[in-house]
C-alpha positions as CSV (number, residue, x, y, z in Angstrom):
1,M,0.0,0.0,0.0
2,R,2.8,2.4,0.9
3,K,4.4,1.9,-2.5
4,W,1.2,2.8,-4.2
5,F,0.9,6.1,-2.3
6,R,4.5,6.9,-3.0
7,A,3.8,6.4,-6.7
8,A,0.7,8.6,-6.5
9,A,2.8,11.4,-5.0
10,L,5.2,11.2,-7.9
11,L,2.3,12.0,-10.2
12,L,2.3,15.6,-9.2
13,A,4.8,16.6,-12.0
14,V,3.0,14.5,-14.5
15,A,-0.4,15.6,-13.5
16,A,0.6,19.3,-13.9
17,M,0.7,18.7,-17.6
18,A,-2.4,16.5,-17.8
19,M,-5.5,18.5,-16.9
20,L,-8.7,16.5,-16.6
21,F,-11.7,18.1,-18.3
22,T,-15.2,16.9,-17.5
23,G,-18.6,18.2,-18.5
24,C,-20.8,19.8,-15.9
25,D,-23.8,20.6,-17.9
26,E,-23.1,21.0,-21.6
27,A,-26.6,22.6,-22.2
28,L,-25.6,25.6,-20.1
29,G,-22.4,26.3,-22.1
30,G,-21.2,28.6,-19.3
31,G,-17.5,28.4,-19.8
32,T,-14.9,26.4,-17.8
33,L,-14.5,26.4,-14.0
34,R,-10.9,25.8,-12.9
35,V,-10.6,24.2,-9.5
36,G,-7.3,23.4,-7.8
37,V,-7.4,19.9,-6.2
38,K,-4.9,17.6,-4.5
39,T,-3.6,14.5,-6.4
40,D,-2.2,12.5,-3.5
41,I,-4.8,12.5,-0.7
42,A,-7.0,9.4,-0.6
43,N,-10.7,10.1,-0.2
44,F,-10.2,13.8,-0.9
45,G,-8.2,14.3,-4.1
46,L,-6.4,11.5,-5.7
47,Y,-5.2,11.1,-9.3
48,D,-4.9,7.6,-10.8
49,E,-2.3,7.5,-13.6
50,E,-3.7,4.3,-15.2
51,S,-7.3,5.7,-15.7
52,G,-6.3,9.4,-15.9
53,R,-9.0,10.2,-13.5
54,Y,-9.4,12.0,-10.2
55,S,-11.5,10.8,-7.3
56,G,-12.4,11.9,-3.8
57,M,-14.9,14.1,-1.8
58,E,-13.3,17.3,-3.0
59,V,-13.4,16.2,-6.6
60,D,-17.1,15.4,-6.2
61,L,-17.6,18.8,-4.6
62,A,-15.9,20.6,-7.5
63,Q,-18.1,18.8,-10.0
64,M,-21.2,19.6,-8.1
65,L,-20.3,23.3,-7.7
66,C,-19.4,23.4,-11.4
67,S,-22.9,22.3,-12.3
68,E,-24.7,24.4,-9.7
69,L,-22.9,27.6,-10.7
70,G,-23.9,27.0,-14.4
71,Y,-20.5,26.3,-15.9
72,G,-20.3,24.1,-19.0
73,A,-17.1,22.3,-18.1
74,L,-14.7,21.7,-15.2
75,E,-10.9,21.8,-15.3
76,L,-9.3,20.1,-12.4
77,V,-5.9,21.6,-11.8
78,P,-3.4,19.7,-9.7
79,V,-2.1,21.7,-6.8
80,T,0.1,21.1,-3.8
81,T,0.1,22.5,-0.3
82,G,3.0,24.8,-1.3
83,N,1.6,26.2,-4.6
84,R,-2.2,26.2,-4.3
85,E,-2.5,29.8,-2.9
86,E,-0.1,31.1,-5.5
87,K,-2.1,29.5,-8.3
88,L,-5.3,31.1,-6.9
89,T,-3.7,34.6,-6.5
90,N,-2.2,34.6,-10.0
91,G,-5.4,33.5,-11.7
92,E,-4.4,30.0,-12.7
93,I,-7.5,28.6,-10.8
94,D,-10.8,30.1,-9.8
95,M,-11.0,28.3,-6.5
96,M,-9.1,25.8,-4.4
97,I,-10.8,22.8,-2.9
98,A,-7.6,21.1,-1.7
99,T,-7.7,20.3,2.1
100,V,-7.2,24.0,2.7
101,T,-7.3,24.7,6.5
102,M,-9.0,28.1,7.1
103,T,-6.4,29.7,9.3
104,E,-6.8,33.4,10.4
105,E,-3.9,34.3,8.2
106,R,-5.6,32.7,5.2
107,R,-8.9,34.3,6.0
108,E,-7.2,37.7,5.8
109,A,-6.0,37.0,2.3
110,Y,-8.8,34.9,0.7
111,A,-12.6,34.4,0.9
112,F,-13.8,31.1,2.2
113,S,-17.0,29.2,2.3
114,A,-18.2,27.6,5.6
115,P,-16.2,24.5,6.3
116,Y,-17.4,21.4,4.4
117,Y,-15.2,19.2,6.6
118,T,-13.4,19.6,9.9
119,D,-10.4,17.5,10.6
120,H,-7.8,17.4,13.4
121,V,-4.0,17.1,13.4
122,R,-3.1,13.6,14.5
123,I,0.1,11.6,15.1
124,M,0.9,8.3,13.5
125,V,3.7,5.9,14.5
126,E,4.9,2.5,13.6
127,E,3.3,-0.1,15.8
128,S,6.7,-1.6,16.5
129,S,7.9,1.8,18.0
130,M,6.0,1.1,21.3
131,I,4.9,4.7,21.3
132,E,1.4,4.8,22.8
133,G,0.8,8.4,23.8
134,L,2.0,11.9,23.9
135,A,4.4,11.3,26.8
136,D,6.3,8.7,24.8
137,L,7.2,11.3,22.2
138,E,9.7,13.0,24.4
139,G,13.1,13.0,22.7
140,C,11.6,11.9,19.4
141,V,12.0,13.3,15.9
142,I,8.7,14.2,14.3
143,G,8.2,14.3,10.6
144,V,6.1,17.2,9.1
145,R,5.4,18.4,5.6
146,E,6.8,21.7,4.6
147,N,4.4,24.7,4.3
148,T,2.1,23.4,7.1
149,D,1.4,24.5,10.7
150,H,1.3,21.0,12.1
151,A,4.5,21.3,14.1
152,L,3.2,24.4,15.9
153,S,-0.1,22.6,16.6
154,L,1.8,19.8,18.3
155,V,4.0,22.2,20.4
156,N,0.9,24.3,21.4
157,Y,-0.9,21.1,22.4
158,M,2.0,19.9,24.4
159,A,2.2,23.2,26.2
160,E,-1.6,23.0,27.0
161,Q,-0.9,19.6,28.5
162,G,1.8,21.1,30.7
163,M,4.6,19.2,29.1
164,I,6.6,22.2,27.8
165,Q,6.6,25.9,28.1
166,P,4.4,27.9,25.6
167,V,6.1,29.2,22.5
168,D,5.8,32.4,20.5
169,G,3.8,31.2,17.5
170,D,4.9,34.2,15.3
171,A,8.6,33.3,15.9
172,F,8.2,29.5,15.8
173,D,10.4,27.7,13.3
174,P,10.1,23.9,13.2
175,E,13.5,23.5,11.6
176,T,15.3,25.2,14.5
177,Y,13.0,24.3,17.4
178,S,14.6,22.2,20.1
179,G,12.4,21.1,23.1
180,A,10.7,17.9,24.2
181,V,10.7,17.0,20.5
182,T,12.4,18.0,17.4
183,F,11.1,18.2,13.8
184,R,12.2,17.2,10.4
185,V,10.6,19.2,7.7
186,I,10.1,17.2,4.5
187,G,8.9,18.1,1.0
188,T,6.0,15.7,0.5
189,Y,3.6,13.6,2.6
190,A,4.8,10.5,0.8
191,A,8.4,11.3,1.8
192,V,7.4,11.8,5.4
193,S,5.8,8.4,5.2
194,D,9.0,6.9,3.8
195,A,11.0,8.6,6.6
196,L,8.7,7.0,9.2
197,E,9.1,3.6,7.6
198,S,12.9,3.8,7.4
199,G,13.2,5.1,11.0
200,E,14.5,8.6,10.0
201,V,11.6,10.0,12.0
202,D,9.7,8.5,14.9
203,A,6.3,9.9,14.1
204,F,4.3,11.3,11.2
205,L,2.3,14.5,12.0
206,A,-0.5,15.6,9.7
207,D,-4.3,16.0,9.4
208,G,-6.1,12.8,10.2
209,S,-7.5,12.7,6.7
210,I,-4.0,12.8,5.2
211,L,-2.7,10.2,7.5
212,S,-5.5,7.8,6.6
213,G,-4.0,7.4,3.1
214,F,-0.7,6.2,4.6
215,H,-2.2,4.1,7.4
216,D,-1.9,0.3,7.4
217,D,-1.9,-2.6,9.8
218,G,1.7,-1.9,10.9
219,R,0.9,1.7,11.9
220,V,-1.0,3.3,14.8
221,L,-2.8,6.6,15.2
222,L,-2.3,8.0,18.7
223,P,-5.5,9.0,20.4
224,D,-4.8,12.7,20.8
225,E,-6.6,15.1,18.5
226,L,-4.7,18.3,18.2
227,S,-5.9,21.5,16.6
228,E,-9.0,21.6,14.5
229,Q,-8.5,21.9,10.7
230,P,-11.6,23.2,9.1
231,Y,-11.5,22.8,5.3
232,G,-13.2,25.5,3.2
233,V,-13.5,26.4,-0.5
234,G,-11.0,29.2,-1.0
235,M,-11.5,32.0,-3.5
236,V,-10.1,35.5,-4.2
237,K,-11.7,38.1,-2.0
238,G,-14.2,40.1,-3.8
239,S,-14.6,37.6,-6.7
240,S,-18.0,37.1,-8.2
241,L,-17.9,33.5,-7.1
242,S,-17.3,34.0,-3.3
243,G,-20.8,34.9,-2.3
244,R,-22.5,32.4,-4.6
245,V,-20.3,29.5,-3.5
246,S,-20.8,30.4,0.2
247,E,-24.5,30.3,-0.2
248,I,-24.4,26.9,-2.0
249,I,-22.2,25.4,0.7
250,D,-24.4,26.7,3.4
251,R,-27.4,25.2,1.7
252,W,-25.7,21.8,1.2
253,L,-24.6,21.8,4.9
254,E,-28.2,22.4,5.9
255,D,-29.9,19.9,3.6
256,G,-27.5,17.0,4.2
257,T,-25.7,17.0,0.8
258,I,-22.3,17.5,2.4
259,A,-23.1,14.8,5.0
260,T,-23.9,12.4,2.1
261,L,-20.5,13.1,0.5
262,T,-18.6,12.5,3.7
263,E,-20.5,9.2,4.2
264,K,-19.8,8.2,0.6
265,W,-16.1,8.7,1.1
266,R,-16.1,7.3,4.7
267,I,-14.3,10.3,6.2
């Protein structure tokens, strides 16, 4: 299973050149909606090289919004955690539905819908490590993906539990932090998973939804749920889409449409 997900992560470069176009409602003929989605997150946004297709809750959500908004076609644009905001800002995409956590900083820069899914930062370890809880992490090296706030979430949570002194979040740098734990910042989630398997890191820190794609019988999710990670549809502030999308997501949350999607993808 791990080899399969490593291969999926390698598709990022290939997928960047292979956009998937799918009809929303050809009768409407309302142009093309460009949505940034992930390619390596099982159940949210995953690209299959063999079929050339995307799948996941966020892909379904993009297709549904495309139709509801009256567009004639949908272009799924592969994005990563590191480049999704840049692609939105420079106009390469109209919106991002890509496990985007709605932090205060992002809310200042972009318009968001209400959260269609709320996750938590979780910790995954190899079962053979004998790590069973937060206290066992003392002295461990924690693997995190670059361009995320997961390391700060763990440090803040440990401070709340009285394990360490609080830190200044504005000055926090996971690459230089040295406390009860240390961090190794790695370029992709698949590479963090590899580092966990090889023993280069002792734990894998990420959103629970992301960890689920790398979980198998030899790995364990620790019980602690760290900071909430609300995912929203992100758009440029003031765009003609922001108000309409927010209204649609609100309605789908109210009538159970979003709940049906989460049940379909078992997330």
